[in-house]
N, C-alpha and C positions, 0 to 999 in steps of 0.2 A: 503340587502347585508351589508350595513354600520352597521346596528344594530347588526348583527351577530358578528362583529369584536369588539364590545364594551361590557363592563360588563353589567349584567342585571340591569334593573332599568328604570326609566322614562328618556326621552330626550326632552329638550325644542326645539321648532321649530327653534330658532336662532342657537342652537348647530347643529341641523341637517343640516341647510342651510350652516353653516360654513364648516362642514365636507364635504358636497357635493361639495362645491366650491374647497376645497383642493383636493378632488378626481378627479374633472375635470381638475385641474391644473396638477396633476400627469399624467393624461391620455394624455394631450397635450404634456408634456415633453417626455413621452414614445414614442409618435408618432414622435416627432422631432428627438429623438435619433436614430430612424431607418433611418433617412435621413442624419443627420450630424454625422460624426464620433466623438464619445465622447472620453475623455481621457482614455487610457488603464487601468488606475488604478481605474476607476469608474465602479463598478459592476452593471450590469443590469441583470434582470431575465425575459426572455420572453418565455412564455410557449405556446405550441400548444393546442388549445381547440377544433378544429373541426376535426372530424373523417370522412374520406372519403374512399370509396371503391377503392382498387387497382385492375384494371382489367387485370393485367399482368398474365402470365401463373401460377404464384404461387397463384393467387386469394386470397391474404392475405389483411387484413384490416390495413391501415396505414393512417396517416394524410397527407393532401396535402402539408403541410409545410415540412414534412419529405422528400417528393419527390424532392422539391426544394433544400433542404439541401443536399440530395444525389448528385444532379447534381453539386452543387458547390464543394463538396468534390472530385468528379470525375474529374472536370476541373482542380482543384489544383493538384491532383495526376498526371494528365497528364503533367502539367507544370513542376513538379519536378522529372519526371521520370529519366532523365539523372543523376541528383544528387543522386537519390536513388540507381541506378545501380552502380555508382561509390562507394557509401558507402558500398554496399554489397561486391564488389570486394576488397575493402580495408581491410576488415576483413575476407576474405575468405568465405563469405556466399553466398547463392544462390540468385541471383537477382530476380528470379520468386517467391520466398517465403519471405525471410527476407528483400530483397530489396523492394518488394511490401508492406510489413508491414511498413517499414521506410517511404515510400511515404504516406501511410494512416495516420500515426501518425503526420507526418510533415504537411499534409493538415489540420488535425484537429487543430493543433497549429496555423497555418497561418490564418485559417478561424475563429479562436477564438471561437470554439464551446464549449469549456469547460466553458467559462464565459457566453455564451449565454444561457446555460442550456436548451437545446432543444433535446429531443430524436430523433434519425433518424435511418433508415434502409438502408443498402447498399447491393444490390444483387450481387452475384458472377458473374452473366451474364453481369452486367454492367461493372464490373472491367475487365472482359475478353476482352471487346471491346477496351480496351486501347492498345492491342497488346503488351504486356509487353516484350520488348526486343526480340520479335519474338517467345516467349514461352508463354504457358498458365500459369496463376497465379496458383501456386500449393498450395493454401490454403485448398481445399477439401482433406481430408485424410492426412493432414500434420502430425497430431499426432493421432494415433488410438490405439485400444486395443492391437495390436501386438507390438507397440512401448512401451506401458505401461508394458507389460509382460517382454520385454527385459530390461526396466529400473529397474524393481523390481529384476530381476535376477542379474543385474550389481551392485546394490547398496543396501543401508540400508535406505529405505524410510518410511515415516510415513504419515498417512491419517486419515481423520475423516469422519463420516457419518452424514448427516443431516436428521432431522425428516421430516415427510410428512403430519402432521395434520395442515390443513389450518385454523383451529379455534384457534390454539395456537401459541406461539412464536416459531421461528426456533431454535431448540436445536441441539447441536452437541455432538456426542459420538465417541469413538475410534473405528476404523475398526477392530483392532486386539489387542491381549494382548500376551506377551511372553509365549511360551509353555514350556520353560525351560531356563537354564542358558547359554547354548552354543549360539554362534553367529547365527547358522542356526535356532535354536529354537526360538530365540528372534525376528528375523526380519519378517516383513510382507511379505506374499506371494501373488501371483496372485489369488490363490484360495480364500484367505481371502477377496480380493477385490470383486470377483464374488459373494461370499456369502453375502457381505454387500450390493451389488446392489439389492438384493431381498427385502431389507428393506428401501432403500432410496438412495439419491445421495451421491456419494463418492467424497470427496474434498481433493485435494493436494494443500495446501497453499504454497506460495513462490516456486512453482514448477520450475520457471525460474532459481532459484539459485541452485536447487538440481538436475535437469534433464538436461543434456547437450543439448539435442535436442531442448529444450524450452528456452535455454539461448539466442539464436540468436534473436528471436522476442522480448524478454524482453530488451536486449541491444539496439535493434533498437528503441523501444518505448522510452527508457530513453534518447537516443541521439537525437532523433527527437524532443522531447518535452522539453529538458533541465530540466528534472525532475526525481528524483529517483522513478522509477516505479517498479511494481511487477506483476507477472503472477501467477494466480491460475488456477488449472485444475479441471474441473467438469465432472463427469461421471454419467450418469443415464440410467438405463435399459429402453427399449421401453415399452410403455403401462402403465406408471405411471401417474395416474390422477393428483397428486400433486408431483412435484419433488422438489419444494421449496415453502413454504408458503409465503404469502405476507410479505415483509420486505424491509427495506432501507439499504443502504451502506454508509460508510464514504468516499468512493472513487467515482469519476466519472469513469465509466467502459466502455471499448470497448470489446464486446463479439464477438468472431470469432468461428463460428460453423465449426468443423473439420469433424466429422462423425455423422451419424444419424440426427435426427431433434428434435427441441424443440419449443414448443408454448409459447409465451410470452404475458403478459399483463403488461403495464406500466401506472402508474397513476400519477396524480399531487400530491404533498405532502399534508398531512393533516395539519391543522393549528396548529403550535407548541403551541400557547397560550391555546389551549384546554387541553393540558397535559404538562405543562411547566417543570415538573420534569423528563420528558422522553427526551432522546437525539434524535433529529430529524434524525440523521445519523445512528441510531441503533434501529429504530422502528421495531416491529415484531420479535425481537430476545430475546431469553431466556425467562424471565418472562413477557416481554411486548408482547402484541399480536395485530395484525391487521387483525381481521377476514375478510375474503373475502366478506361475506354477509353484512358486515357493511361499507365496503370501500366507496361506493357511497352514500348509504342512510343516514348514521349517521355521517361519518367522512368527508363528503364533497369532497372526492377524485374523480377527473374526469378521466375517461379512456382516455388516450391520444393516446395510440397506442396498437394495438393487431395484432400480426403477428407470423408466423412460420418461423424459420430459418432452412435452409438446408445447406449442406456442402459448405463452401466458403462464406456464407452470414455473414454480419456484423451488429451489433446493438450497438448504443451508448445510455447509460442511465446516466443522471446526478446524482450526489450524492443527497441523501435524497428523491429520487423519488421512491415510493413503486413499487415493481414488484413481479410477481409470475409466476411460470413456470409449464409446464406439458409436458409429452412425448406422450400424446394421441392426435392425429391430430384432428382438427375441422371437423365436419361432413359436408363438402362441396364438396365431391366427388373427386375433383382433389387432395386436400391435403391428403386425406385418401389413395389414390392410389400411392402416391409418394413412390418410393422404399426405400428412406432413413428412412421412419417412422418405418421400421422393424428392423433397426440397433440400437445398443447401441449408445446413444447420448454422444459425447465427444466435449466439447467446452472449449476454452481458454478465460479467462477473464483478460484483462490488466487493472490494477488499476492506475489511476492518483492520487497519494497519498498526495495531498495538506494538507488536514486536519490532517493526521497522522503525518506529519513532521512539523506542526506548520507554514505552509505556507499560512496562511489566516490572514485577518485583525483583527479578534478577538484575535488571538494568539499574534500578534505584539502589540496590545493595552495592553494585559495582562502583557507581558514581560516588556513593557515600564513603566507601572505603578509600577511594582516591582522595576525596576532599579532606578526610581525616588523616591522610598520610599513612594508612595502614596497609601493609602488604598482605595480599590474599593468599595465605599459606594453604588454605583449604581447597580452593578451586583454581587459583591462578588466573590466567587470561586477563591480565590487567592492561595490556597494551592495546592501543587503538586497532592495530592490524590483526589482533588475535580474535578469533570467533568465540564469544562468551558462551555460546550454546553447545560447545563441544568439550570433550575432556571429562574431568572429574565430576562436573555437575550432572552428567548422565549416569554416574554410578552412585548417586545419592539414593537413599531409600525412596521408594515410589511416591509416598505421600509427601515427603519433603520436597522432592523435585517438582511435583505437580504444583505445590503452593509457590515454589520459587519461580516457576515459569508462567504462573498465572498472570492474566492481564489486569492492569489497574481498572477499577470500576468505571464503566461508562457514566458520564455525567461529571467526572472530576474536572473536566475542562470547561464546565459551564461557568462563565464569568458574569452571569446576569443574576445569580442568586448567591449573594455574599454570605448569608447565614448558613446555607447548606454547604457552601464551599469550605467554610471553616471546619464544619463537622467532618466532611470527607477527608480533608487534609489531615486532621488529627487521627482519623480512623486508619488511613493508609499508613501514616507514620507508625502507629502502634503495630500494624500488621507486618510492615517490612522489618521492623526491629525484632518482632517475635519470630518471623520466618528466618531471619539472619542468624538468630541464636540457635535455631534448630539445625541450620547448616553447619555452623562452627561457632561455639561459644567463645573461643579465644579471640578470634578476629572481631566478632560483634561487640564484645565487651570493651574493646579499645575505641569504639566510636561513641562520642558524646551524643546524648539524645538530641541536643540542639542541632547536630550535624544531620541526623536522620530527618528531622523536621525541615531543616533548610534544604536538603536534597529533594524532598518531596515537593516543596514549594517551587524549586527551580525547574524540576521536571514538569510540573504543572504549567509554569510560566512558559517553558519551551513549547509544550503542547498547545497552549492557547495561541502562541505566535504562529505555529505551524497551521493550526486550524484557520486563523485569519488569512494567511497567505493562500491556502487552498480555496477558501471561499472567494477571495478576490480573483483568483485564477479562473474559477468556474463562472463567476459573474462576467469576467472579461470575455470568456468564450461565448456566453449567451448574448452579450452585446454585439460581438462580431457576427453571430448568426442573424441577428435582427438587421444589422447593416447590410448583410448579403441579401436578405429578403427585400429590403428597400431597393437595392441596386437591381435585383431581379425584376421587380415590379416596374422600374423605370425603363428597362430594356425589353419588356415583354412584347411591345409592339414590333420590335425588330424581328423577333422570332416568329411572330404571327405572320409578318409579311414575307418571311423567307420561304421560298418554294422548295427548299431542300428538306427532306424528311429527317436528316440528321441534325441534331441539336448543335447550334454553334458553340464553340469552345468559349469558356470564360476568359475574357481578356485580362491579362495580368498587367495592369498599369503600375507605374512606380509606387503610387500610393497604396495600391492593393498588395503589392509585393511586401511592403513594410508591415502589413497586417497579418502575414502568414503565421501560422501557429508556431513554427520553429523559432521565430523572433518573439512572438507574443508570450510564449510560455517560458522562454529562457530567463527572463528577468525574475519570474516567480521562483524558478528552480534555484537561481542564484541567491534569492532571499532565504530559501529553505536551507541551503548549504551554510549560509551565514549564521542562521539560528542554531543549527546543529554544532557548528564550530564554537559558538559562544558557550554552549553548555559544556563541551569537552574542555575548553580552556578554563572555565570556572572550576571544573572538577580537579584540575591539576594545581590550582592555587591553594596548596595544602596549608592547614593550620597546625597540625600536630607533627608534621614531618614532610618529606618530599620524596614521593615514590618515583618521581621522574628524574631527580638529581639535577635541579636547575643551577645555573651559574650565579653566585652571589653578585658578581659585577653586573650581570644582566638584570637581576632583580632590582638593583639600585638605579638602573638607568631610567631615563624618562620614558613614560609610556607613549607609544605612537598611537594617535587617535584612530578609532575604528574606521572612520570614513576618510582616511588620509587621501585616498585616490580621488575624492571629489572636493577636497578642501585645500590641500597644500598648493603652493604656488606653481604655476605653469608658465613656461617661457617659450619663445619662438624656437622652432626646431624640435621640440619634444615630440617623441612618438607616443601617441595616445589612442584611445578609442573614443569616437564621437557619436553622439546620439543622432541617428537618422530615422526619425519617425517611430521612436520607441525601442529600436534595436541599436546596439553599439557596434561600430565598424572601425577597423584600423585607419588611422589618419595621422597627418603631421600638422602641427600648429604653425600657421603662417603669419598670424598677428595676435598680439595679446595686449589688452589695455587694462591696467590696474588689477589684474587677476579677476576680471569681471566679464569682459567681452572678448570673444575669440573668433578668429577665422581659421578654417582648416582646409586641407586638401586630402581627400579620401584616397584609399589605396588604388582605386580605379581611375584616378585623375579628376573626378568631380570635386567641386568646391562648395563650401557652405560658409556663411558669414553671420556675425552677430550672435554666436552661441553663448549661452550663459555658462557659468562655472559648473553648474549641476549637469550640464550636457557634455562635459569633458571628463574622461576617466584616465588618470595617470596609470601607467603600467609599472613604473619604478619610482621610488622616492626621489625627490629633487636633489638630494645630496649625493646621489649616485654619479660616479664619474662617467665620461663618455664611453670608456672602454667597457663599462658594465651595462650600457643602455640596451643591449640586446637580451637582457634577462627579463622575462615576463614575470613580474611579481604581483600581478593582479589578483591571483588566487591565494596569496600568502595572508596568514593571519598577522595581527600586530606583533605577536611574540615571535613568529617565524621571521618576520621582516627584521626585527631587532637582531636576531641571531645572524641573519644573512649579512646585515650591515657590519656586524662585528667581525665576521669572517673576511669581508672585503677590507676592513681597516687593518687586520693582521697581515693580509697579503700585501697591502701597500707598505707596511712597516718592514 
C-alpha cells in the first residue's frame, strides 16, 4: 500500500520503516479524532470501506456505516422538527415538503456530514416514522412529469442531454434547437424532452432558480446550511442500462428521488496523483473517462455503496466520489417487482457548492498569496484561467491534499451570530495558515498573518453576498409561482367552459413575457458575476508586490466607479440597454433631460419614455469616441475599462 503511493524505484528499509511509523501515527490520530471533537476548521476524511447487505424490504446493498449515519440524521431531523415547521410557515411553504427538506439539510449541517465525507442513504419509510406534523412527508411525487410539462408551458426553459456510454466521459448536448425565429418556435417543448429521453438523461441545471415549484426546496437548502446552494433536475426513462457514466462532481450532493427509481453505485475517489493534470472534481467528464470496468481493477476505487432509490428516498454523495447510475433494477426479485421501476425517473440534486464559490482552503490560500504578492512556487496555478485543482496540488501527500481541498465549515456565512462569526473567522484563519505551511513553508512564511485574516474575511464577505443573491433569486421564483397561481385561478372559468379536452395554452402577454425566467434570473447571475469579480480584483491589489505586473501609470489614474454604467452621463444617440419590465434590452436614447429622464427606442422599434437613470445602462464610457462605440464594455470591470481606455488613447496618439 505504501509503495503504491510513492514514485517508482527502490526503497531502503529505513525509509520503509519511517513511512510505516508515520502511517501508524496517522492511524492513531484518526482513531482519536473519532473520540475527541477536533477543531471545526480541521478537515478529516473518513470513508466507509465495508459493504453489508441491507435486509429491509428494499433489499438493497449499503454499508453498515450508512445505516448508523441515517439514524443520526433522523434523530437530528426529529429534534429540529418544530424549527423546520416554523420556517416553512414563515415563507408560506408546505411543512410536509419544504419544511421536511429544511430539517434534512439542517441535520446534515449540524451533524457535519459534508466534512465527514461519507455517503449515506435515507429511506422514505424512515422519515415517515417521524410523523411530520401529523402529515405524511410529501417527497414522493413532489415533482413529476406533469409538473415539468406545466413548467415548460409556463416558461422558456433550457435543458441538456447526457451521454450514456460508460466507457467514455460524460458529454452534454442540447435537448432542442430553435425551429424558427418566433417565440413559440424558439422555446423547448415537452415533446422535445420526451424525444431526448430516448437517447439519455435530460438535465435542467439551476432548476431551483427557473422553476417556481423547485425554488422552495432550494431556498430551504440554502437557509439551513448557510451556503449558496443550487438544485438540478434529472430525468431518465425507465430501462436505461447507463443513465450516467461514472463521473465525479464538484459539489457535495443530496439526491431526492421524486418519481420512478434509479440504481446507484458510489465509489471511493481514485488517487489524484495517478493523473495529476485531471481535476478530481471533474473526473469522467468530457475528454476524461472513468471506465466502469477499470474502476476497481486499475484505478483502485472501492465500491462503497450500491443501492436503488425509490420515491422519497435520499442519497448523500461527497464531492469527488465517483458514481454511476442506471434505471434497470438489479435482478433480486423484490427490486424488479417494485412498481416505481416502470416509471420515468425524476430526481432532484441539491448541490453544496463550496468549491464553486471558492469556499475551501485551497482557494483561500491562493487568494492570500495573490494579495500578499507572493508567487506560488509550490503549486503554481495563480492565473484566473488556470485550474487550481490540477497539477502539483494533486501530488501532495494524501493528508495534506485532503486538508487543502477541504470545504470551509458550514455556518461561516452566518451573519446573524456576530459572536460565533468572530470565533469561526479566527479558527479558519489559523487553519488555513497551518495548512499552507504544510503545503510549502517558504511561500506561507512570506504572507503576513494580517493577510491570512483579511483574506478569510473577504472570502466570507463574498460568500454572504452570494448567499443573499441566491436567496433573493429563489424568493423571486416563489413570488412568480404565486403570481401564476393567481392568474390560473382568474382564468379557470375559461377552461371549465371550454368543450375541448385539451388544456388551452398559456397566453404569453407582453407583461408575462417580461417575467420569464431567462429575464428574471439574468439580473441575479449578473450580480453573482460582479461579486466574484470584486473578490478577484481585491486579490490582485497587492501589498507586498505585484504578481500581475500592473502599470504604475494605471495605478495612479483615477478609479472608475463600479456603477459607471448606471451613473455616468448619457446623451441623445447613445447606444444603451434599457429596462423593460426588469430585463434590459438594446435601445437608443432619443431624449435626455439633465441625466435624469430619458426616452428610448428599442431594437425592435418600440419606444418607451420617462425612464430614470437607473433604468438606463451604458455600454461604453461616455469619453469613448464614436468610432469606438461598437465596443460592448458592459461586462468590463473598472480596471479592465481603464486599460481599454488607455489603449484607445495610445491608438489616437
